[in-house]
N, CA, C and O of each residue as an XYZ file, in Angstrom:
740
protein
N      30.776    -42.093     41.041
C      31.250    -41.655     42.283
C      30.926    -40.193     42.476
O      31.104    -39.385     41.565
N      30.485    -39.877     43.574
C      30.125    -38.498     43.918
C      31.267    -37.865     44.702
O      31.804    -38.438     45.649
N      31.624    -36.622     44.252
C      32.636    -35.911     45.028
C      31.929    -34.898     45.926
O      31.031    -34.184     45.479
N      32.300    -34.843     47.079
C      31.706    -33.898     48.027
C      32.762    -32.891     48.444
O      33.881    -33.236     48.823
N      32.368    -31.662     48.358
C      33.261    -30.569     48.802
C      32.796    -30.122     50.167
O      31.600    -29.989     50.426
N      33.703    -29.906     50.981
C      33.348    -29.397     52.306
C      33.145    -27.890     52.189
O      34.113    -27.149     52.019
N      31.902    -27.429     52.278
C      31.598    -26.006     52.193
C      31.563    -25.353     53.555
O      31.591    -24.125     53.639
N      31.504    -26.092     54.577
C      31.452    -25.525     55.921
C      32.875    -25.458     56.459
O      33.473    -26.479     56.798
N      33.406    -24.242     56.532
C      34.778    -24.094     57.002
C      34.843    -23.612     58.445
O      35.937    -23.381     58.960
N      33.757    -23.462     59.080
C      33.744    -23.055     60.472
C      32.804    -21.889     60.692
O      32.081    -21.497     59.776
N      32.801    -21.322     61.904
C      31.905    -20.192     62.197
C      32.300    -18.950     61.390
O      33.443    -18.816     60.954
N      31.327    -18.043     61.200
C      31.520    -16.861     60.361
C      32.588    -15.923     60.895
O      33.295    -15.275     60.123
N      32.701    -15.850     62.180
C      33.633    -14.880     62.754
C      35.088    -15.288     62.588
O      35.987    -14.521     62.935
N      35.328    -16.463     62.072
C      36.695    -16.883     61.790
C      37.091    -16.595     60.339
O      38.222    -16.857     59.929
N      36.160    -16.064     59.585
C      36.431    -15.696     58.193
C      36.859    -14.220     58.153
O      36.340    -13.421     58.933
N      37.787    -13.839     57.271
C      38.245    -12.439     57.223
C      37.264    -11.503     56.527
O      37.252    -10.317     56.858
N      36.447    -11.954     55.593
C      35.597    -11.078     54.804
C      34.529    -10.350     55.614
O      34.340     -9.156     55.379
N      33.827    -10.970     56.538
C      32.856    -10.192     57.314
C      33.518     -9.051     58.102
O      32.944     -7.972     58.247
N      34.720     -9.304     58.603
C      35.423     -8.275     59.372
C      35.856     -7.114     58.464
O      35.776     -5.951     58.858
N      36.304     -7.430     57.275
C      36.677     -6.363     56.346
C      35.465     -5.535     55.936
O      35.564     -4.317     55.783
N      34.330     -6.190     55.760
C      33.110     -5.459     55.398
C      32.659     -4.560     56.539
O      32.195     -3.447     56.294
N      32.786     -5.019     57.779
C      32.360     -4.216     58.942
C      33.358     -3.112     59.301
O      33.013     -2.178     60.026
N      34.584     -3.213     58.801
C      35.602     -2.220     59.137
C      35.234     -0.828     58.621
O      35.459      0.155     59.327
N      34.681     -0.714     57.422
C      34.299      0.587     56.856
C      33.298      1.339     57.722
O      33.574      2.473     58.114
N      32.127      0.743     58.040
C      31.183      1.448     58.913
C      31.747      1.760     60.297
O      31.406      2.788     60.883
N      32.605      0.888     60.826
C      33.195      1.123     62.140
C      34.097      2.361     62.113
O      34.081      3.161     63.048
N      34.888      2.519     61.038
C      35.754      3.697     60.895
C      34.902      4.961     60.804
O      35.250      5.982     61.396
N      33.790      4.902     60.069
C      32.916      6.063     59.927
C      32.294      6.428     61.271
O      32.194      7.613     61.588
N      31.883      5.475     62.053
C      31.293      5.740     63.377
C      32.330      6.385     64.288
O      32.016      7.344     64.993
N      33.545      5.882     64.287
C      34.595      6.448     65.141
C      34.921      7.881     64.706
O      35.085      8.761     65.551
N      35.014      8.115     63.409
C      35.292      9.469     62.918
C      34.151     10.421     63.268
O      34.399     11.576     63.614
N      32.911      9.955     63.184
C      31.764     10.788     63.554
C      31.778     11.157     65.026
O      31.493     12.299     65.385
N      32.108     10.190     65.884
C      32.188     10.476     67.321
C      33.321     11.460     67.622
O      33.158     12.353     68.455
N      34.463     11.305     66.953
C      35.579     12.234     67.162
C      35.201     13.637     66.708
O      35.534     14.608     67.386
N      34.516     13.765     65.580
C      34.079     15.069     65.086
C      33.078     15.714     66.038
O      33.165     16.910     66.317
N      32.132     14.929     66.534
C      31.148     15.452     67.496
C      31.845     15.930     68.763
O      31.489     16.977     69.304
N      32.831     15.180     69.244
C      33.569     15.571     70.435
C      34.291     16.903     70.213
O      34.221     17.792     71.061
N      34.983     17.044     69.077
C      35.687     18.292     68.777
C      34.730     19.469     68.633
O      35.050     20.586     69.039
N      33.565     19.221     68.058
C      32.585     20.302     67.894
C      32.061     20.782     69.238
O      31.789     21.970     69.411
N      31.919     19.879     70.178
C      31.381     20.248     71.490
C      32.413     20.984     72.328
O      32.074     21.960     72.996
N      33.666     20.540     72.309
C      34.655     21.151     73.206
C      35.312     22.401     72.641
O      35.850     23.195     73.413
N      35.292     22.611     71.326
C      35.990     23.769     70.760
C      35.079     24.990     70.738
O      33.853     24.881     70.714
N      35.725     26.163     70.746
C      35.005     27.430     70.722
C      35.091     28.010     69.320
O      36.183     28.156     68.770
N      33.957     28.337     68.747
C      33.941     28.972     67.439
C      33.874     30.482     67.654
O      32.793     31.038     67.849
N      35.018     31.134     67.618
C      35.094     32.554     67.905
C      34.481     33.433     66.832
O      34.296     34.628     67.059
N      34.161     32.883     65.674
C      33.629     33.698     64.595
C      32.124     33.906     64.701
O      31.585     34.801     64.051
N      31.444     33.111     65.494
C      29.997     33.223     65.605
C      29.669     34.084     66.816
O      30.125     33.798     67.923
N      28.891     35.122     66.618
C      28.530     36.037     67.695
C      27.251     35.567     68.374
O      26.322     35.096     67.719
N      27.217     35.702     69.687
C      26.019     35.341     70.426
C      24.909     36.361     70.221
O      23.730     36.008     70.239
N      25.274     37.606     70.029
C      24.285     38.673     69.899
C      24.196     39.172     68.457
O      24.242     40.377     68.208
N      24.070     38.244     67.513
C      24.063     38.613     66.102
C      22.907     39.540     65.759
O      23.046     40.381     64.870
N      21.773     39.413     66.434
C      20.633     40.276     66.136
C      20.951     41.720     66.527
O      20.682     42.647     65.763
N      21.519     41.904     67.706
C      21.900     43.246     68.146
C      22.960     43.840     67.231
O      22.936     45.037     66.943
N      23.888     43.011     66.774
C      24.914     43.504     65.861
C      24.293     43.939     64.537
O      24.736     44.915     63.931
N      23.283     43.227     64.095
C      22.588     43.610     62.870
C      21.895     44.953     63.011
O      21.912     45.766     62.087
N      21.287     45.186     64.165
C      20.643     46.477     64.403
C      21.659     47.611     64.501
O      21.371     48.748     64.128
N      22.843     47.293     65.004
C      23.869     48.323     65.171
C      24.453     48.782     63.836
O      25.088     49.834     63.773
N      24.247     48.011     62.773
C      24.781     48.410     61.461
C      24.197     49.746     61.026
O      24.909     50.584     60.474
N      22.903     49.952     61.270
C      22.279     51.235     60.904
C      22.917     52.389     61.652
O      23.151     53.451     61.076
N      23.203     52.188     62.944
C      23.841     53.244     63.727
C      25.244     53.525     63.196
O      25.655     54.683     63.124
N      25.987     52.473     62.822
C      27.332     52.669     62.273
C      27.274     53.469     60.976
O      28.113     54.338     60.736
N      26.279     53.172     60.140
C      26.150     53.887     58.876
C      25.896     55.368     59.126
O      26.477     56.217     58.451
N      25.038     55.685     60.086
C      24.768     57.091     60.421
C      26.036     57.775     60.926
O      26.307     58.921     60.570
N      26.806     57.081     61.750
C      28.026     57.666     62.304
C      29.082     57.833     61.217
O      29.846     58.798     61.229
N      29.122     56.899     60.284
C      30.049     56.999     59.164
C      29.662     58.180     58.265
O      30.533     58.885     57.755
N      28.364     58.389     58.073
C      27.888     59.536     57.286
C      28.262     60.850     57.967
O      28.676     61.802     57.305
N      28.116     60.899     59.278
C      28.463     62.115     60.017
C      29.949     62.416     59.856
O      30.333     63.575     59.701
N      30.785     61.383     59.891
C      32.223     61.592     59.692
C      32.490     62.162     58.305
O      33.361     63.016     58.147
N      31.753     61.702     57.301
C      31.916     62.220     55.943
C      31.468     63.673     55.866
O      32.127     64.491     55.224
N      30.358     64.001     56.513
C      29.849     65.381     56.509
C      30.838     66.331     57.163
O      30.998     67.463     56.708
N      31.498     65.892     58.214
C      32.444     66.737     58.939
C      33.831     66.708     58.312
O      34.731     67.406     58.780
N      34.023     65.909     57.257
C      35.310     65.841     56.569
C      36.407     65.210     57.401
O      37.572     65.587     57.284
N      36.047     64.260     58.233
C      37.029     63.633     59.114
C      37.899     62.633     58.357
O      37.405     61.830     57.565
N      39.191     62.698     58.615
C      40.166     61.757     58.095
C      41.205     61.547     59.174
O      41.520     62.467     59.928
N      41.741     60.330     59.251
C      42.739     60.037     60.275
C      43.900     59.280     59.668
O      43.729     58.479     58.749
N      45.070     59.541     60.187
C      46.286     58.819     59.813
C      46.809     58.162     61.090
O      47.141     58.853     62.053
N      46.884     56.828     61.099
C      47.367     56.072     62.254
C      48.784     55.613     61.964
O      49.062     55.081     60.889
N      49.685     55.818     62.925
C      51.092     55.474     62.742
C      51.561     54.675     63.950
O      51.413     55.107     65.093
N      52.133     53.494     63.677
C      52.707     52.672     64.738
C      54.126     53.124     65.011
O      54.844     53.525     64.095
N      54.536     53.060     66.278
C      55.883     53.419     66.653
C      56.452     52.412     67.620
O      55.762     51.486     68.046
N      57.707     52.593     67.965
C      58.361     51.664     68.885
C      58.384     50.265     68.296
O      58.697     50.085     67.119
N      58.059     49.294     69.097
C      57.963     47.901     68.646
C      56.509     47.547     68.385
O      56.011     46.525     68.855
N      55.841     48.401     67.632
C      54.397     48.275     67.372
C      53.579     48.345     68.655
O      52.485     47.785     68.728
N      54.112     49.038     69.677
C      53.400     49.162     70.945
C      53.022     50.611     71.270
O      52.533     50.894     72.363
N      53.242     51.508     70.341
C      52.885     52.921     70.516
C      52.162     53.356     69.253
O      52.579     53.024     68.143
N      51.068     54.105     69.427
C      50.312     54.565     68.265
C      50.072     56.057     68.373
O      49.816     56.587     69.455
N      50.158     56.721     67.238
C      49.828     58.146     67.143
C      48.807     58.296     66.037
O      48.877     57.623     65.009
N      47.864     59.182     66.259
C      46.797     59.429     65.299
C      46.786     60.914     64.980
O      46.783     61.760     65.874
N      46.780     61.213     63.685
C      46.609     62.583     63.222
C      45.200     62.674     62.664
O      44.874     62.022     61.673
N      44.358     63.491     63.309
C      42.954     63.632     62.916
C      42.749     64.982     62.252
O      43.132     66.018     62.795
N      42.137     64.960     61.066
C      41.827     66.185     60.336
C      40.330     66.272     60.133
O      39.652     65.252     60.009
N      39.806     67.501     60.098
C      38.372     67.723     59.897
C      38.177     69.016     59.117
O      39.110     69.797     58.935
N      36.927     69.228     58.651
C      36.586     70.487     57.986
C      36.825     71.651     58.934
O      36.795     71.487     60.154
N      37.061     72.823     58.366
C      37.248     74.021     59.185
C      35.990     74.266     60.016
O      34.872     74.168     59.510
N      36.179     74.578     61.265
C      35.058     74.856     62.160
C      34.537     73.627     62.892
O      33.708     73.761     63.792
N      35.000     72.438     62.530
C      34.583     71.222     63.235
C      35.498     71.042     64.434
O      36.710     70.900     64.269
N      34.933     71.045     65.650
C      35.787     70.885     66.830
C      36.305     69.452     66.950
O      35.575     68.492     66.704
N      37.563     69.325     67.326
C      38.153     68.010     67.534
C      37.990     67.611     68.997
O      38.161     68.449     69.882
N      37.666     66.352     69.269
C      37.463     65.921     70.655
C      38.779     65.857     71.433
O      39.860     65.809     70.846
N      38.669     65.857     72.753
C      39.851     65.766     73.607
C      40.331     64.322     73.737
O      41.480     64.075     74.104
N      39.452     63.375     73.434
C      39.776     61.967     73.627
C      39.137     61.142     72.509
O      38.002     61.404     72.110
N      39.866     60.151     72.008
C      39.353     59.233     71.000
C      39.433     57.807     71.532
O      40.218     57.512     72.433
N      38.620     56.935     70.971
C      38.680     55.516     71.294
C      39.058     54.756     70.037
O      38.458     54.942     68.978
N      40.058     53.902     70.164
C      40.514     53.068     69.062
C      40.270     51.616     69.441
O      40.810     51.119     70.430
N      39.442     50.937     68.635
C      39.195     49.507     68.841
C      39.952     48.748     67.769
O      39.781     48.997     66.576
N      40.788     47.825     68.205
C      41.575     47.000     67.299
C      41.112     45.567     67.510
O      41.273     45.006     68.594
N      40.531     44.974     66.458
C      39.998     43.621     66.601
C      40.642     42.693     65.587
O      40.881     43.063     64.438
N      40.914     41.493     66.038
C      41.486     40.467     65.162
C      40.340     39.723     64.492
O      39.342     39.426     65.148
N      40.456     39.415     63.202
C      39.328     38.793     62.498
C      38.936     37.415     63.020
O      37.774     37.027     62.900
N      39.877     36.665     63.598
C      39.549     35.307     64.022
C      39.865     34.996     65.477
O      39.464     33.943     65.973
N      40.569     35.875     66.174
C      40.978     35.594     67.548
C      40.532     36.718     68.471
O      41.274     37.677     68.686
N      39.317     36.607     69.023
C      38.798     37.693     69.855
C      39.599     37.942     71.137
O      39.479     39.011     71.734
N      40.397     36.992     71.559
C      41.204     37.178     72.759
C      42.293     38.219     72.591
O      42.842     38.695     73.585
N      42.622     38.585     71.355
C      43.668     39.566     71.093
C      43.110     40.966     70.852
O      43.884     41.898     70.631
N      41.798     41.137     70.888
C      41.184     42.442     70.662
C      41.569     43.404     71.779
O      41.800     42.998     72.918
N      41.635     44.687     71.429
C      41.928     45.693     72.454
C      41.235     47.008     72.137
O      40.968     47.334     70.980
N      40.956     47.743     73.188
C      40.354     49.066     73.076
C      41.298     50.042     73.768
O      41.671     49.850     74.926
N      41.679     51.096     73.039
C      42.689     52.030     73.528
C      42.098     53.431     73.553
O      41.464     53.858     72.588
N      42.306     54.151     74.662
C      41.907     55.554     74.752
C      43.079     56.419     74.311
O      44.184     56.308     74.840
N      42.822     57.275     73.340
C      43.849     58.162     72.806
C      43.597     59.568     73.331
O      42.500     60.103     73.174
N      44.587     60.157     73.944
C      44.458     61.505     74.498
C      45.074     62.514     73.535
O      46.081     62.238     72.882
N      44.452     63.686     73.460
C      44.919     64.732     72.555
C      46.254     65.288     73.031
O      46.453     65.572     74.212
N      47.165     65.433     72.063
C      48.454     66.061     72.342
C      48.494     67.456     71.734
O      49.515     68.141     71.791
N      47.349     67.878     71.142
C      47.251     69.190     70.516
C      47.440     69.117     69.018
O      48.176     68.266     68.518
N      46.777     70.005     68.303
C      46.918     70.088     66.862
C      46.365     68.896     66.114
O      46.814     68.602     65.007
N      45.400     68.204     66.692
C      44.809     67.048     66.030
C      45.633     65.784     66.159
O      45.366     64.798     65.472
N      46.642     65.797     67.039
C      47.493     64.622     67.256
C      47.078     63.953     68.554
O      46.903     64.613     69.578
N      46.923     62.634     68.501
C      46.528     61.827     69.658
C      47.527     60.689     69.798
O      48.095     60.236     68.804
N      47.747     60.222     71.027
C      48.705     59.146     71.226
C      48.331     58.258     72.385
O      47.587     58.660     73.280
N      48.867     57.017     72.362
C      48.629     56.063     73.448
C      49.563     54.869     73.300
O      50.135     54.639     72.234
N      49.708     54.117     74.383
C      50.412     52.838     74.385
C      49.394     51.755     74.057
O      48.211     51.894     74.370
N      49.848     50.685     73.432
C      48.974     49.552     73.174
C      49.784     48.269     73.203
O      51.012     48.289     73.120
N      49.083     47.163     73.320
C      49.744     45.867     73.255
C      50.235     45.702     71.814
O      49.477     45.953     70.876
N      51.492     45.285     71.626
C      52.020     45.192     70.254
C      51.101     44.374     69.344
O      50.582     43.327     69.733
N      50.916     44.875     68.133
C      50.062     44.179     67.173
C      50.904     43.700     66.001
O      51.824     44.384     65.551
N      50.571     42.515     65.519
C      51.237     41.930     64.360
C      50.176     41.202     63.561
O      49.346     40.492     64.128
N      50.196     41.372     62.248
C      49.238     40.676     61.400
C      48.132     41.590     60.920
O      48.300     42.806     60.829
N      46.989     40.979     60.614
C      45.846     41.708     60.059
C      44.859     42.052     61.171
O      44.564     41.223     62.032
N      44.346     43.300     61.141
C      43.447     43.799     62.175
C      42.339     44.635     61.555
O      42.517     45.225     60.489
N      41.206     44.683     62.223
C      40.107     45.597     61.893
C      40.223     46.743     62.882
O      40.279     46.519     64.091
N      40.260     47.973     62.376
C      40.480     49.151     63.221
C      39.260     50.058     63.122
O      38.780     50.355     62.028
N      38.758     50.498     64.291
C      37.645     51.441     64.343
C      38.055     52.587     65.265
O      38.394     52.374     66.429
N      38.017     53.798     64.725
C      38.347     55.005     65.484
C      37.068     55.807     65.643
O      36.357     56.061     64.671
N      36.778     56.208     66.888
C      35.561     56.981     67.144
C      35.800     57.987     68.247
O      36.746     57.872     69.025
N      34.919     58.980     68.300
C      35.040     59.985     69.351
C      34.441     59.439     70.639
O      33.786     58.397     70.652
N      34.682     60.164     71.710
C      34.262     59.730     73.048
C      32.734     59.624     73.167
O      32.228     58.741     73.859
N      32.007     60.515     72.498
C      30.532     60.510     72.581
C      29.889     59.618     71.520
O      28.664     59.538     71.433
N      30.705     58.956     70.722
C      30.262     58.035     69.676
C      29.314     58.703     68.677
O      28.269     58.158     68.322
N      29.710     59.899     68.237
C      28.942     60.618     67.228
C      29.387     60.238     65.816
O      28.588     60.314     64.883
N      30.635     59.834     65.642
C      31.166     59.488     64.332
C      32.142     58.334     64.490
O      32.581     58.020     65.596
N      32.474     57.708     63.366
C      33.503     56.670     63.384
C      34.179     56.562     62.028
O      33.603     56.890     60.991
N      35.403     56.099     62.069
C      36.191     55.796     60.876
C      36.693     54.365     61.049
O      37.136     53.991     62.135
N      36.627     53.569     59.995
C      37.021     52.167     60.111
C      37.845     51.741     58.909
O      37.747     52.319     57.827
N      38.663     50.712     59.125
C      39.470     50.165     58.042
C      40.189     48.907     58.469
O      40.151     48.531     59.641
N      40.839     48.258     57.533
C      41.625     47.054     57.793
C      43.103     47.404     57.724
O      43.532     48.183     56.872
N      43.877     46.814     58.636
C      45.278     47.150     58.752
C      46.112     45.879     58.819
O      45.854     45.008     59.649
N      47.108     45.771     57.950
C      48.096     44.701     58.028
C      49.382     45.342     58.524
O      50.117     45.965     57.758
N      49.645     45.179     59.824
C      50.704     45.944     60.480
C      52.105     45.640     59.939
O      52.970     46.514     59.995
N      52.361     44.431     59.418
C      53.685     44.130     58.868
C      53.898     44.823     57.521
O      55.026     45.176     57.178
N      52.833     45.018     56.766
C      52.951     45.619     55.444
C      52.822     47.140     55.476
O      53.377     47.826     54.617
N      52.093     47.673     56.463
C      51.845     49.113     56.528
C      52.195     49.623     57.923
O      51.620     49.165     58.910
N      53.123     50.557     58.013
C      53.399     51.180     59.298
C      52.388     52.283     59.588
O      52.200     52.673     60.741
N      51.736     52.786     58.539
C      50.727     53.828     58.692
C      49.446     53.384     57.990
O      49.483     52.641     57.009
N      48.319     53.850     58.510
C      47.014     53.526     57.928
C      46.200     54.801     57.824
O      46.091     55.553     58.793
N      45.632     55.045     56.665
C      44.742     56.193     56.468
C      43.302     55.725     56.595
O      42.894     54.763     55.946
N      42.542     56.406     57.427
C      41.122     56.100     57.596
C      40.302     57.254     57.046
O      40.504     58.408     57.424
N      39.391     56.940     56.165
C      38.457     57.923     55.621
C      37.066     57.320     55.696
O      36.928     56.100     55.784
N      36.036     58.151     55.663
C      34.678     57.595     55.649
C      34.491     56.717     54.422
O      35.080     56.977     53.373
N      33.678     55.683     54.550
C      33.456     54.788     53.419
C      32.760     55.550     52.293
O      32.040     56.513     52.554
N      32.968     55.130     51.046
C      32.342     55.821     49.907
C      30.815     55.835     50.001
O      30.173     56.762     49.506
N      30.232     54.811     50.634
C      28.773     54.780     50.796
C      28.294     55.934     51.668
O      27.167     56.407     51.522
N      29.160     56.383     52.577
C      28.747     57.404     53.530
C      29.056     58.808     53.061
O      28.818     59.765     53.798
N      29.575     58.957     51.865
C      29.927     60.290     51.385
C      28.693     61.182     51.383
O      27.610     60.741     50.999
N      28.844     62.420     51.803
C      27.684     63.295     51.868
C      27.067     63.502     50.491
O      27.764     63.513     49.477
N      25.776     63.662     50.473
C      25.053     63.852     49.205
C      25.530     65.126     48.542
O      25.769     66.135     49.206
N      25.667     65.075     47.229
C      26.095     66.268     46.497
C      25.004     67.317     46.574
O      23.830     66.999     46.761
N      25.394     68.544     46.431
C      24.463     69.647     46.654
C      23.680     69.984     45.398
O      23.610     71.146     44.997
N      23.091     68.967     44.776
C      22.264     69.194     43.603
C      20.973     69.902     44.007
O      20.483     70.780     43.296
N      20.429     69.505     45.159
C      19.174     70.085     45.603
C      19.290     71.587     45.799
O      18.400     72.341     45.405
N      20.385     72.022     46.408
C      20.549     73.453     46.635
C      20.768     74.186     45.304
O      20.312     75.316     45.131
N      21.466     73.537     44.371
C      21.677     74.142     43.057
C      20.353     74.251     42.305
O      20.102     75.250     41.631
N      19.498     73.219     42.420
C      18.209     73.251     41.759
C      17.287     74.295     42.361
O      16.484     74.898     41.649
N      17.394     74.515     43.659
C      16.522     75.500     44.329
C      16.905     76.923     43.929
O      16.053     77.810     43.876
N      18.220     77.141     43.640
C      18.649     78.480     43.279
C      18.154     78.882     41.904
O      18.025     80.077     41.635
N      17.870     77.932     41.019
C      17.414     78.224     39.653
C      16.077     78.743     39.671
O      15.519     79.049     38.617
């Protein structure tokens, strides 16, 4: 006697295994479409449109930082009020004239909408002051004169530091006077 097993249980789409096998690629396709959608509609604030121009400006910043070192410029920034008032004490070598007006750029590392530029007016004796939108968190600070001859820059965490000292970067320190010493010999 021959036993026959019925191997045909119906159409394929009524079996669970093909659907389980197709579920993995379907999930990947849906996740890929969702990722593409988010990439298109979101703004990446960290990428600059004018990166080439910014690269060229690095040389100018280095020259301005060197000039600040040559003139012995140092600044102390102090927040007041509810972090909405700033005072700057600017010091320089003897004989270096201090400008009547300074520009302070405060930029957030990841949120360009919170960046601000503040004009600081001289109150006399190297003290400058201005109102600003209250700042909280970490900021990149750039202080420069009105004619953009020099600049001082630094990072500021306003909750941890009520005051910030800005000095020229060590790379910009003026060359030691070895050449003049060698010429005198």
